[in-house]
C-alpha positions in Angstrom: -123.9 40.8 -100.7 -121.2 40.1 -98.0 -123.5 37.7 -96.1 -124.5 35.9 -99.3 -120.8 35.5 -100.3 -120.0 34.3 -96.8 -122.9 31.7 -96.9 -121.9 30.5 -100.4 -118.2 30.2 -99.6 -118.8 28.5 -96.2 -121.4 26.1 -97.6 -119.0 25.0 -100.4 -116.0 24.7 -98.1 -117.8 22.9 -95.3 -119.6 20.6 -97.7 -116.3 19.5 -99.2 -114.9 19.0 -95.7 -117.7 16.6 -94.9 -117.8 14.8 -98.2 -114.0 14.5 -98.6 -113.0 14.6 -94.9 -110.3 11.9 -95.5 -108.5 14.3 -97.9 -107.8 16.8 -95.2 -105.1 16.4 -92.5 -106.6 14.8 -89.5 -105.9 15.3 -85.8 -104.4 12.3 -84.2 -107.0 10.2 -82.3 -110.0 11.7 -84.1 -111.6 9.6 -86.7 -112.7 10.8 -90.1 -116.3 10.2 -89.2 -116.1 12.2 -86.0 -114.4 15.0 -87.9 -117.1 15.1 -90.5 -119.8 15.1 -87.8 -118.1 18.0 -86.1 -117.9 19.9 -89.3 -121.7 19.4 -89.9 -122.4 20.5 -86.4 -120.2 23.6 -86.7 -121.7 24.5 -90.0 -125.2 24.5 -88.7 -124.2 26.3 -85.5 -122.4 29.1 -87.3 -125.1 29.4 -89.9 -127.7 29.8 -87.2 -125.8 32.8 -85.9 -125.7 34.2 -89.4 -129.5 33.7 -89.8 -130.2 35.3 -86.4 -127.9 38.2 -87.3 -129.6 38.8 -90.6 -133.1 38.6 -89.0 -132.2 41.0 -86.2 -130.6 43.4 -88.6 -133.8 43.5 -90.7 -135.8 44.0 -87.4 -133.6 47.0 -86.4 -132.0 45.2 -83.5 -128.6 46.4 -84.7 -126.3 45.7 -81.9 -127.6 42.2 -81.3 -127.4 41.6 -85.1 -123.8 42.7 -85.3 -122.9 40.5 -82.4 -124.5 37.5 -84.1 -122.8 38.4 -87.4 -119.4 38.7 -85.7 -119.9 35.1 -84.3 -120.9 33.9 -87.8 -117.8 35.4 -89.3 -115.8 32.9 -87.2 -116.9 30.1 -89.5 -114.6 31.6 -92.2 -111.7 32.2 -89.9 -112.0 28.7 -88.6 -111.1 27.5 -92.1 -107.6 28.6 -91.6 -107.4 25.9 -88.9 -106.5 23.4 -91.6 -103.0 24.9 -91.7 -102.5 24.2 -88.0 -102.1 20.5 -88.8 -100.7 20.4 -92.3 -101.3 21.9 -95.8 -104.3 20.0 -97.3 -103.6 18.1 -100.5 -106.9 18.9 -102.2 -107.8 20.2 -105.7 -107.1 23.9 -106.3 -110.8 24.9 -106.3 -111.4 23.5 -102.9 -108.1 24.8 -101.6 -109.3 28.3 -102.8 -112.4 28.0 -100.6 -110.2 28.1 -97.5 -109.1 31.6 -98.7 -112.6 32.7 -99.8 -113.9 31.7 -96.4 -111.2 33.8 -94.8 -111.9 36.7 -97.1 -115.6 36.5 -96.4 -115.0 36.5 -92.7 -112.7 39.6 -92.9 -115.3 41.4 -95.1 -118.0 40.6 -92.5 -115.8 41.8 -89.7 -115.2 45.1 -91.7 -119.0 45.5 -92.2 -119.7 44.9 -88.5 -117.0 47.4 -87.5 -118.3 49.9 -90.0 -121.9 49.4 -88.9 -120.9 49.7 -85.2 -119.2 53.0 -85.8 -122.3 54.3 -87.6 -124.5 53.2 -84.6 -122.2 54.8 -82.1 -122.5 58.3 -83.6 -124.3 61.0 -81.7 -127.5 62.0 -83.5 -128.9 64.6 -81.1 -127.2 67.4 -79.2 -128.3 66.2 -75.8 -127.0 62.7 -76.3 -123.8 61.5 -74.8 -121.2 60.0 -77.1 -119.0 57.0 -76.3 -116.5 58.3 -78.8 -115.0 60.9 -76.4 
């Protein structure tokens, strides 16, 4: 559910960033076209990490999966970058996707942290724990 929410939120937000790039505050010296191209590149790069994380999670490669999912979560945190330049003057729905992206990223971080603590538990008496 968390991964699906993250994918939906990020897809909506990044798609709006591409289609309406001129509506967002721009960095000086970077054209709207270059900005849109960078957003497309970032979307596919981050999503690839999400897909790899999900695939590895299903295959039982837990630590690798969690690392990929942690990287994928950065796609949501990156959305807060809009506020480093100026507050975007966009419709409320699209403005809200900045926050849903951030919430999704934080939920994914919480899941990764929870899963990592579960993996780190000692399951047999003769195993060493990294918790002590």
